[in-house]
Backbone as a printed PyTorch tensor [residue, N CA C, xyz], in Angstrom:
tensor([[[69.1340, 45.7350, 82.4640],
         [68.0630, 45.2240, 81.6390],
         [67.0810, 46.3660, 81.4170]],

        [[66.7900, 46.6470, 80.1780],
         [65.8060, 47.6680, 79.8490],
         [64.5270, 47.0210, 79.3570]],

        [[63.4080, 47.5400, 79.7840],
         [62.1000, 47.0460, 79.3590],
         [61.3220, 48.2390, 78.8330]],

        [[60.8780, 48.1450, 77.5820],
         [60.1170, 49.2360, 76.9730],
         [58.7310, 48.7370, 76.5900]],

        [[57.7070, 49.3560, 77.1430],
         [56.3220, 49.0490, 76.7850],
         [55.4450, 50.1860, 77.2900]],

        [[54.6600, 50.7570, 76.4020],
         [53.8030, 51.8940, 76.7580],
         [52.4320, 51.4590, 77.2660]],

        [[52.1040, 50.1960, 77.0810],
         [50.7480, 49.7110, 77.3200],
         [50.5260, 49.3460, 78.7910]],

        [[49.2740, 49.0600, 79.1110],
         [48.9280, 48.5780, 80.4490],
         [48.4670, 47.1240, 80.3530]],

        [[48.6100, 46.4160, 81.4360],
         [48.2090, 45.0090, 81.4990],
         [46.6880, 44.9200, 81.4250]],

        [[46.1940, 44.0470, 80.5460],
         [44.7550, 43.7960, 80.4630],
         [44.5050, 42.2930, 80.5810]],

        [[43.2900, 41.9450, 80.8840],
         [42.9240, 40.5420, 81.0600],
         [43.2790, 39.7150, 79.8260]],

        [[43.0830, 40.2820, 78.6350],
         [43.3520, 39.5360, 77.3990],
         [44.8360, 39.2300, 77.2080]],

        [[45.7190, 39.9190, 77.9070],
         [47.1590, 39.6570, 77.8080],
         [47.5820, 38.4070, 78.5710]],

        [[46.8630, 38.0610, 79.6110],
         [47.3580, 37.0900, 80.5860],
         [47.5690, 35.6910, 80.0310]],

        [[46.7910, 35.2740, 79.0410],
         [46.9470, 33.9190, 78.5230],
         [48.1950, 33.7580, 77.6550]],

        [[48.7900, 34.8620, 77.2150],
         [49.9650, 34.7490, 76.3470],
         [51.1770, 35.5280, 76.8600]],

        [[51.0070, 36.3580, 77.8530],
         [52.1100, 37.1500, 78.4020],
         [52.2760, 36.7720, 79.8700]],

        [[52.9600, 35.6620, 80.0990],
         [53.0280, 35.0800, 81.4430],
         [53.8650, 35.9050, 82.4120]],

        [[54.4920, 36.9320, 81.9420],
         [55.2540, 37.8330, 82.8110],
         [54.3100, 38.6930, 83.6640]],

        [[53.0360, 38.7680, 83.2570],
         [52.0370, 39.5600, 83.9720],
         [51.0600, 38.6470, 84.7080]],

        [[50.4110, 39.1810, 85.7460],
         [49.4220, 38.4330, 86.5270],
         [48.1480, 39.2600, 86.6730]],

        [[47.0770, 38.6000, 87.0640],
         [45.7910, 39.2970, 87.1860],
         [45.8520, 40.4440, 88.1920]],

        [[46.6970, 40.3440, 89.1920],
         [46.8300, 41.4370, 90.1670],
         [47.3700, 42.7110, 89.5220]],

        [[48.0130, 42.5700, 88.3660],
         [48.5970, 43.7280, 87.6970],
         [47.7220, 44.3570, 86.6330]],

        [[46.4880, 43.8930, 86.4770],
         [45.6100, 44.4640, 85.4540],
         [45.4660, 45.9620, 85.6940]],

        [[45.6750, 46.7410, 84.6430],
         [45.6160, 48.1930, 84.7190],
         [46.9580, 48.8460, 84.9840]],

        [[47.9340, 48.0660, 85.3910],
         [49.2770, 48.5830, 85.6920],
         [50.0890, 48.7190, 84.3980]],

        [[51.0400, 49.6170, 84.3910],
         [51.9430, 49.7440, 83.2450],
         [52.6730, 48.4220, 83.0370]],

        [[52.7000, 47.9420, 81.7910],
         [53.3630, 46.6730, 81.5020],
         [54.8430, 46.7160, 81.8630]],

        [[55.4920, 47.8380, 81.6420],
         [56.9140, 47.9430, 81.9910],
         [57.1110, 47.7170, 83.4870]],

        [[56.2300, 48.2780, 84.3090],
         [56.3320, 48.1010, 85.7620],
         [56.0650, 46.6520, 86.1630]],

        [[55.0380, 46.0610, 85.5760],
         [54.6930, 44.6790, 85.8810],
         [55.8300, 43.7400, 85.4790]],

        [[56.3800, 43.9450, 84.2860],
         [57.4970, 43.1170, 83.8170],
         [58.7330, 43.3260, 84.6870]],

        [[58.9660, 44.5470, 85.0950],
         [60.0990, 44.8380, 85.9690],
         [59.9850, 44.1300, 87.3080]],

        [[58.7880, 44.1210, 87.8560],
         [58.5670, 43.4340, 89.1320],
         [58.8230, 41.9310, 88.9760]],

        [[58.4010, 41.3610, 87.8500],
         [58.6340, 39.9420, 87.5730],
         [60.1340, 39.6600, 87.4910]],

        [[60.8670, 40.5140, 86.7690],
         [62.3230, 40.3330, 86.6400],
         [63.0060, 40.4260, 87.9980]],

        [[62.5860, 41.3760, 88.8190],
         [63.1790, 41.5280, 90.1580],
         [62.8480, 40.3450, 91.0640]],

        [[61.6860, 39.7300, 90.8670],
         [61.3400, 38.5480, 91.6640],
         [62.2420, 37.3730, 91.2970]],

        [[62.6240, 37.2920, 90.0280],
         [63.5440, 36.2370, 89.5940],
         [64.9640, 36.5010, 90.0640]],

        [[65.3610, 37.7680, 90.0130],
         [66.7300, 38.1370, 90.3790],
         [66.7030, 39.5060, 91.0540]],

        [[66.7580, 39.5420, 92.3730],
         [66.6860, 40.8240, 93.0810],
         [67.8980, 41.7270, 92.8290]],

        [[68.9270, 41.2120, 92.1850],
         [70.1250, 42.0040, 91.9080],
         [70.1180, 42.6180, 90.5070]],

        [[69.0520, 42.4060, 89.7490],
         [68.9860, 42.9330, 88.3910],
         [68.8900, 44.4570, 88.4350]],

        [[69.5630, 45.0940, 87.5160],
         [69.4820, 46.5470, 87.3660],
         [68.5160, 46.8320, 86.2190]],

        [[67.4440, 47.5510, 86.5130],
         [66.3840, 47.7710, 85.5330],
         [66.2780, 49.2270, 85.1090]],

        [[65.9540, 49.4170, 83.8390],
         [65.5410, 50.7170, 83.3110],
         [64.1850, 50.4850, 82.6590]],

        [[63.1510, 51.1030, 83.1830],
         [61.7990, 50.9160, 82.6710],
         [61.4150, 52.1030, 81.8000]],

        [[61.0090, 51.8100, 80.5810],
         [60.6170, 52.8360, 79.6090],
         [59.1240, 52.6510, 79.3500]],

        [[58.3280, 53.5730, 79.8480],
         [56.8720, 53.4450, 79.7850],
         [56.2740, 54.2080, 78.6050]],

        [[57.0730, 54.5370, 77.6320],
         [56.5520, 55.2690, 76.4830],
         [56.5220, 54.3770, 75.2470]],

        [[55.6940, 54.7670, 74.2740],
         [55.6300, 54.0400, 73.0030],
         [56.9620, 54.2320, 72.2850]],

        [[57.5670, 53.1490, 71.8960],
         [58.8400, 53.2040, 71.1910],
         [58.5640, 53.5120, 69.7220]],

        [[59.1910, 54.5740, 69.2000],
         [59.0070, 54.9480, 67.8010],
         [60.2880, 55.5880, 67.2810]],

        [[60.2380, 56.1310, 66.0710],
         [61.4490, 56.6890, 65.4600],
         [61.9980, 57.8820, 66.2290]],

        [[61.1590, 58.5590, 67.0040],
         [61.6360, 59.7400, 67.7320],
         [62.4180, 59.3940, 68.9990]],

        [[62.2340, 58.1950, 69.5440],
         [62.8960, 57.8730, 70.8090],
         [63.6470, 56.5400, 70.8240]],

        [[63.5480, 55.7570, 69.7650],
         [64.1630, 54.4200, 69.7580],
         [65.6680, 54.4850, 69.9860]],

        [[66.3500, 55.4100, 69.3340],
         [67.8080, 55.5000, 69.4910],
         [68.1840, 55.7780, 70.9460]],

        [[67.4730, 56.6830, 71.5890],
         [67.7770, 57.0120, 72.9870],
         [67.4780, 55.8350, 73.9130]],

        [[66.3770, 55.1470, 73.6710],
         [66.0070, 54.0170, 74.5290],
         [67.0040, 52.8680, 74.3830]],

        [[67.4650, 52.5970, 73.1650],
         [68.3950, 51.4890, 72.9330],
         [69.8280, 51.8170, 73.3230]],

        [[70.1360, 53.0910, 73.4640],
         [71.5000, 53.5090, 73.7790],
         [71.9630, 52.9170, 75.1100]],

        [[73.1760, 52.4080, 75.1140],
         [73.7620, 51.8800, 76.3420],
         [73.5790, 50.3900, 76.5500]],

        [[72.8610, 49.7360, 75.6570],
         [72.6690, 48.2880, 75.7730],
         [73.6030, 47.5610, 74.8060]],

        [[73.8220, 46.2840, 75.0580],
         [74.6940, 45.4630, 74.2170],
         [73.9220, 44.6530, 73.1940]],

        [[72.6300, 44.5120, 73.4020],
         [71.8030, 43.6090, 72.6110],
         [70.3540, 44.0400, 72.7540]],

        [[69.5630, 43.8250, 71.7010],
         [68.1490, 44.1980, 71.7240],
         [67.3090, 42.9660, 71.3910]],

        [[66.2400, 42.7630, 72.1430],
         [65.2420, 41.7440, 71.8270],
         [63.9400, 42.4680, 71.5280]],

        [[63.3230, 42.1380, 70.3890],
         [62.0960, 42.8060, 69.9720],
         [60.9810, 41.7880, 69.8090]],

        [[59.9390, 41.9410, 70.6000],
         [58.7510, 41.1070, 70.4790],
         [57.5190, 41.9590, 70.2580]],

        [[57.6950, 43.1250, 69.6540],
         [56.5660, 44.0340, 69.4410],
         [55.6250, 43.4680, 68.3880]],

        [[54.4210, 44.0320, 68.3280],
         [53.3740, 43.4400, 67.4980],
         [52.9630, 44.2910, 66.3030]],

        [[53.8370, 45.1950, 65.8570],
         [53.5010, 45.9740, 64.6660],
         [54.7710, 46.3530, 63.9160]],

        [[54.6350, 46.4970, 62.5960],
         [55.8040, 46.7530, 61.7540],
         [56.4140, 48.1300, 61.9780]],

        [[55.6110, 49.1300, 62.2890],
         [56.1660, 50.4750, 62.5030],
         [57.1550, 50.4640, 63.6690]],

        [[56.7770, 49.8310, 64.7650],
         [57.6820, 49.7550, 65.9170],
         [58.8720, 48.8720, 65.5990]],

        [[58.6360, 47.7620, 64.9270],
         [59.7470, 46.8740, 64.5470],
         [60.7610, 47.6170, 63.6750]],

        [[60.2540, 48.4150, 62.7390],
         [61.1640, 49.1890, 61.8760],
         [61.9610, 50.2040, 62.6960]],

        [[61.3080, 50.8760, 63.6230],
         [61.9990, 51.8630, 64.4610],
         [63.0820, 51.1920, 65.2990]],

        [[62.7640, 50.0530, 65.8950],
         [63.7380, 49.3110, 66.6990],
         [64.8940, 48.8520, 65.8170]],

        [[64.5760, 48.2900, 64.6600],
         [65.6200, 47.7870, 63.7590],
         [66.5340, 48.9100, 63.2780]],

        [[65.9580, 50.0540, 62.9280],
         [66.7760, 51.1810, 62.4550],
         [67.7000, 51.6830, 63.5570]],

        [[67.1790, 51.7950, 64.7720],
         [68.0070, 52.2640, 65.8920],
         [69.0950, 51.2510, 66.2260]],

        [[68.7550, 49.9710, 66.2210],
         [69.7540, 48.9300, 66.5040],
         [70.8300, 48.9290, 65.4250]],

        [[70.4180, 49.0440, 64.1780],
         [71.3860, 49.0590, 63.0790],
         [72.3010, 50.2820, 63.1810]],

        [[71.7430, 51.4430, 63.4450],
         [72.5440, 52.6700, 63.5470],
         [73.5610, 52.5860, 64.6800]],

        [[73.2030, 51.8740, 65.7530],
         [74.1060, 51.7390, 66.9050],
         [74.9260, 50.4500, 66.8510]],

        [[74.8000, 49.7240, 65.7400],
         [75.5300, 48.4640, 65.5330],
         [75.2670, 47.4630, 66.6640]],

        [[74.0040, 47.3750, 67.0380],
         [73.5820, 46.4360, 68.0750],
         [72.9250, 45.2190, 67.4290]],

        [[73.2690, 44.0180, 67.8620],
         [72.5330, 42.8570, 67.3770],
         [71.0880, 42.9240, 67.8640]],

        [[70.1840, 42.4550, 67.0200],
         [68.7510, 42.5010, 67.3040],
         [68.1620, 41.1080, 67.1310]],

        [[67.5990, 40.5720, 68.1930],
         [66.8670, 39.3080, 68.1350],
         [65.4000, 39.6720, 67.9630]],

        [[64.7990, 39.1860, 66.8870],
         [63.4280, 39.5510, 66.5530],
         [62.5440, 38.3110, 66.5710]],

        [[61.4300, 38.4010, 67.2940],
         [60.4770, 37.3000, 67.3490],
         [59.0760, 37.8030, 67.0700]],

        [[58.2850, 36.9660, 66.4090],
         [56.9140, 37.3410, 66.0790],
         [56.0210, 36.1110, 66.1780]],

        [[54.7620, 36.3400, 66.5190],
         [53.7880, 35.2580, 66.6270],
         [52.4610, 35.6900, 66.0130]],

        [[51.7280, 34.7120, 65.5130],
         [50.3840, 34.9440, 65.0040],
         [49.6440, 33.6120, 64.9940]],

        [[48.5120, 33.5840, 65.6030],
         [47.6810, 32.3860, 65.6900],
         [48.4810, 31.2070, 66.2530]],

        [[48.8450, 30.2500, 65.3960],
         [49.5680, 29.0480, 65.8150],
         [51.0160, 29.0480, 65.3400]],

        [[51.4700, 30.1350, 64.7450],
         [52.7910, 30.1770, 64.1170],
         [53.6670, 31.2530, 64.7400]],

        [[54.9640, 31.0110, 64.7040],
         [55.9120, 31.9940, 65.2050],
         [57.2060, 31.9330, 64.4350]],

        [[58.0180, 32.9660, 64.6040],
         [59.3100, 33.0050, 63.9290],
         [60.3090, 33.7890, 64.7490]],

        [[61.5840, 33.4620, 64.5400],
         [62.6930, 34.1320, 65.2120],
         [63.8080, 34.3220, 64.1990]],

        [[64.4660, 35.4740, 64.2580],
         [65.6550, 35.7250, 63.4540],
         [66.5530, 36.6840, 64.2170]],

        [[67.7600, 36.8560, 63.6990],
         [68.7280, 37.7790, 64.2940],
         [69.2490, 38.6950, 63.2000]],

        [[69.2240, 39.9860, 63.4780],
         [69.8640, 40.9840, 62.6170],
         [71.1110, 41.4370, 63.3600]],

        [[72.2570, 41.3280, 62.7080],
         [73.5150, 41.6750, 63.3700],
         [74.3450, 42.5630, 62.4590]],

        [[75.2010, 43.3950, 63.0450],
         [76.0650, 44.2510, 62.2300],
         [76.8170, 43.4270, 61.1840]],

        [[76.7740, 43.8900, 59.9430],
         [77.4370, 43.1990, 58.8470],
         [76.5970, 42.1210, 58.1970]],

        [[75.4500, 41.8020, 58.7900],
         [74.5800, 40.7660, 58.2370],
         [73.4120, 41.3790, 57.4960]],

        [[72.5110, 40.5350, 57.0080],
         [71.3030, 41.0610, 56.3650],
         [70.5400, 41.9840, 57.3160]],

        [[69.8160, 42.9050, 56.7070],
         [69.1100, 43.9290, 57.4730],
         [67.6170, 43.6180, 57.5520]],

        [[66.9420, 44.3070, 58.4530],
         [65.4950, 44.1700, 58.6100],
         [64.7910, 44.3900, 57.2720]],

        [[65.2360, 45.3970, 56.5200],
         [64.6190, 45.7210, 55.2270],
         [64.8000, 44.6040, 54.2060]],

        [[65.7990, 43.7540, 54.3950],
         [65.9840, 42.6200, 53.4890],
         [64.8880, 41.5740, 53.6870]],

        [[64.3740, 41.4880, 54.8780],
         [63.3270, 40.5150, 55.1890],
         [61.9370, 41.1270, 55.0730]],

        [[61.8030, 42.3790, 55.4870],
         [60.5160, 43.0700, 55.4660],
         [60.6310, 44.3110, 54.5940]],

        [[60.2390, 44.2230, 53.3280],
         [60.3550, 45.3840, 52.4410],
         [59.5340, 46.5740, 52.9310]],

        [[59.9650, 47.7550, 52.5360],
         [59.3320, 48.9970, 52.9990],
         [57.8490, 49.0630, 52.6490]],

        [[57.4570, 48.4340, 51.5490],
         [56.0500, 48.5160, 51.1480],
         [55.1320, 47.6330, 51.9990]],

        [[55.6920, 46.7210, 52.7670],
         [54.8710, 45.9020, 53.6740],
         [54.4220, 46.7650, 54.8520]],

        [[53.1670, 46.6280, 55.2370],
         [52.7040, 47.3500, 56.4230],
         [51.7280, 46.4820, 57.2080]],

        [[51.3100, 46.9900, 58.3420],
         [50.4610, 46.2050, 59.2380],
         [49.1320, 45.8170, 58.6040]],

        [[48.6640, 46.5890, 57.6290],
         [47.4050, 46.2490, 56.9690],
         [47.5260, 44.9680, 56.1560]],

        [[48.7620, 44.5820, 55.8030],
         [48.9950, 43.3580, 55.0400],
         [49.0270, 42.1190, 55.9290]],

        [[49.0650, 42.3260, 57.2340],
         [49.2090, 41.2210, 58.1760],
         [47.9500, 41.0690, 59.0230]],

        [[47.6200, 39.8350, 59.3990],
         [46.4700, 39.6640, 60.2940],
         [46.7790, 40.2360, 61.6730]],

        [[45.8100, 40.8850, 62.2820],
         [46.0270, 41.4700, 63.6090],
         [45.8360, 40.4140, 64.6920]],

        [[46.5140, 40.6200, 65.8080],
         [46.3650, 39.7160, 66.9620],
         [44.9190, 39.7010, 67.4380]],

        [[44.2730, 40.8630, 67.4050],
         [42.8960, 40.9640, 67.8690],
         [41.9570, 40.1400, 66.9940]],

        [[42.2290, 40.1250, 65.6790],
         [41.3440, 39.4170, 64.7540],
         [41.5920, 37.9140, 64.7450]],

        [[42.8490, 37.5010, 64.8570],
         [43.1780, 36.0830, 64.6960],
         [43.4990, 35.3690, 65.9970]],

        [[43.9280, 36.0990, 66.9910],
         [44.3090, 35.5020, 68.2640],
         [45.7070, 34.9050, 68.2310]],

        [[46.1870, 34.5690, 69.4100],
         [47.5030, 33.9470, 69.5640],
         [47.3510, 32.8440, 70.5980]],

        [[47.7770, 31.6510, 70.2490],
         [47.7650, 30.5490, 71.2010],
         [48.8020, 30.8350, 72.2760]],

        [[48.3810, 30.8960, 73.5230],
         [49.2400, 31.2950, 74.6350],
         [50.6010, 30.6360, 74.6910]],

        [[50.6980, 29.3030, 74.6190],
         [52.0120, 28.6620, 74.7270],
         [52.9830, 29.0490, 73.6090]],

        [[52.4440, 29.5180, 72.4810],
         [53.3080, 29.9010, 71.3630],
         [54.2720, 31.0190, 71.7510]],

        [[53.8070, 31.9840, 72.5370],
         [54.7070, 33.0650, 72.9470],
         [55.8360, 32.5290, 73.8170]],

        [[55.5630, 31.4880, 74.5850],
         [56.6110, 30.8590, 75.3860],
         [57.6500, 30.1750, 74.5250]],

        [[57.1990, 29.4730, 73.4850],
         [58.1280, 28.8050, 72.5620],
         [59.0220, 29.8380, 71.8920]],

        [[58.4220, 30.8700, 71.3210],
         [59.1950, 31.8760, 70.5860],
         [60.0580, 32.6890, 71.5440]],

        [[59.5340, 33.0510, 72.7010],
         [60.3280, 33.7860, 73.6860],
         [61.5380, 33.0060, 74.1500]],

        [[61.3790, 31.7030, 74.3490],
         [62.5020, 30.8630, 74.7590],
         [63.5480, 30.7850, 73.6570]],

        [[63.1050, 30.6710, 72.4130],
         [64.0500, 30.6670, 71.2880],
         [64.7850, 32.0060, 71.1910]],

        [[64.0800, 33.1050, 71.4470],
         [64.7260, 34.4180, 71.4390],
         [65.7860, 34.4970, 72.5360]],

        [[65.4650, 33.9810, 73.7160],
         [66.4370, 33.9710, 74.8130],
         [67.6690, 33.1580, 74.4310]],

        [[67.4680, 32.0330, 73.7590],
         [68.5990, 31.2090, 73.3270],
         [69.4790, 31.9750, 72.3460]],

        [[68.8630, 32.7000, 71.4250],
         [69.6390, 33.5010, 70.4680],
         [70.4260, 34.5850, 71.1970]],

        [[69.8100, 35.2250, 72.1810],
         [70.5040, 36.2580, 72.9610],
         [71.7070, 35.6620, 73.6840]],

        [[71.5360, 34.4990, 74.2850],
         [72.6460, 33.8440, 74.9870],
         [73.7720, 33.5140, 74.0160]],

        [[73.4300, 33.0170, 72.8340],
         [74.4650, 32.7090, 71.8340],
         [75.2310, 33.9680, 71.4390]],

        [[74.5260, 35.0700, 71.2530],
         [75.1840, 36.3210, 70.8700],
         [76.0760, 36.8490, 71.9900]],

        [[75.5970, 36.8060, 73.2190],
         [76.3650, 37.3280, 74.3530],
         [77.6110, 36.4920, 74.6210]],

        [[77.4710, 35.1730, 74.5170],
         [78.5870, 34.2850, 74.8570],
         [79.4970, 33.9640, 73.6800]],

        [[79.0140, 34.2040, 72.4580],
         [79.7990, 33.8370, 71.2800],
         [79.8020, 32.3420, 71.0150]],

        [[78.8940, 31.6270, 71.6320],
         [78.8010, 30.1780, 71.4640],
         [77.6660, 29.8610, 70.4940]],

        [[77.9130, 28.9250, 69.5860],
         [76.8670, 28.4860, 68.6750],
         [76.7550, 29.3670, 67.4510]],

        [[75.7260, 29.0970, 66.6770],
         [75.4930, 29.7980, 65.4150],
         [74.1600, 30.5460, 65.4780]],

        [[74.2080, 31.8530, 65.6960],
         [72.9630, 32.6300, 65.7570],
         [72.2160, 32.6040, 64.4200]],

        [[70.9550, 32.8880, 64.4750],
         [70.0880, 32.8820, 63.2910],
         [70.2620, 34.1430, 62.4430]],

        [[71.4790, 34.5150, 62.1520],
         [71.7540, 35.6900, 61.3230],
         [71.5090, 35.3130, 59.8660]],

        [[70.6120, 36.0530, 59.2130],
         [70.2880, 35.7710, 57.8190],
         [69.3950, 34.5570, 57.6350]],

        [[68.8810, 34.0410, 58.7280],
         [67.9910, 32.8780, 58.6770],
         [66.7900, 33.1320, 59.5760]],

        [[65.6500, 32.6360, 59.1640],
         [64.4400, 32.7170, 59.9800],
         [64.0590, 31.3000, 60.3840]],

        [[63.9230, 31.0890, 61.6810],
         [63.4280, 29.8210, 62.2020],
         [61.9400, 29.9990, 62.4540]],

        [[61.1300, 29.1770, 61.8030],
         [59.6840, 29.2700, 61.9810],
         [59.1890, 28.0510, 62.7500]],

        [[58.1120, 28.2640, 63.4800],
         [57.4940, 27.1780, 64.2320],
         [56.0190, 27.1140, 63.8840]],

        [[55.5730, 25.9400, 63.4610],
         [54.1730, 25.6600, 63.1730],
         [53.6160, 24.9280, 64.3880]],

        [[52.8790, 25.6380, 65.2110],
         [52.3630, 25.0570, 66.4390],
         [51.3410, 23.9580, 66.2130]],

        [[50.5300, 24.0670, 65.1530],
         [49.5280, 23.0330, 64.8920],
         [50.1820, 21.7260, 64.4690]],

        [[51.2310, 21.8250, 63.6700],
         [51.9090, 20.6230, 63.1870],
         [53.1100, 20.2340, 64.0210]],

        [[53.4480, 21.0670, 65.0170],
         [54.6300, 20.8370, 65.8630],
         [55.8780, 20.6360, 65.0060]],

        [[56.0850, 21.5780, 64.0480],
         [57.2310, 21.4890, 63.1440],
         [58.0100, 22.7930, 63.1250]],

        [[59.3210, 22.6520, 63.1000],
         [60.2140, 23.7740, 62.8710],
         [60.6890, 23.7170, 61.4320]],

        [[60.8940, 24.8790, 60.8340],
         [61.5310, 24.9570, 59.5210],
         [62.3720, 26.2250, 59.5000]],

        [[63.1880, 26.3390, 58.4930],
         [64.1090, 27.4710, 58.4120],
         [64.2280, 27.9160, 56.9610]],

        [[64.3610, 29.2160, 56.7690],
         [64.6920, 29.7300, 55.4410],
         [65.6800, 30.8700, 55.5940]],

        [[66.4430, 31.0960, 54.5370],
         [67.4490, 32.1650, 54.5300],
         [66.9130, 33.3750, 53.7950]],

        [[67.4590, 34.5310, 54.1200],
         [67.0980, 35.7680, 53.4240],
         [68.3450, 36.5750, 53.1750]]])
């Protein structure tokens, strides 16, 4: 299991990133997440990447894995992850959250690409920031659980992954919807 995160745990993370605890404030998020994973399964083999994932290192960080899950919060990193996953023919489970809404999709070899859903001209300035709008804590749990389900489907070959489809969740209305791309 590889965990990539350059940031440190802060108090504002705790309400939505349940993998971290107040005792870990100031600690590298990769280390904190790794400790959580080891507490769940002491036999897990971990690779912790404490650097910012970008176009210069994404291919190396993703190398050697069978599947990628991306829950990053900016388009530049998402693009770097998607490009590296596509180049290595790795399936990519992508999840995003904002305020009360979330979405999950899967990019897989031979299927629609990240650029089909997020055109190159879109950038972070077009999207509301987490700092400005906030994120309802339980929403990350809903989307993270859906991402885990997609990963299990891809690994086991059971079910129909969200390839070419986006599953959205409206937390205020408690509604799921889906669209194709």
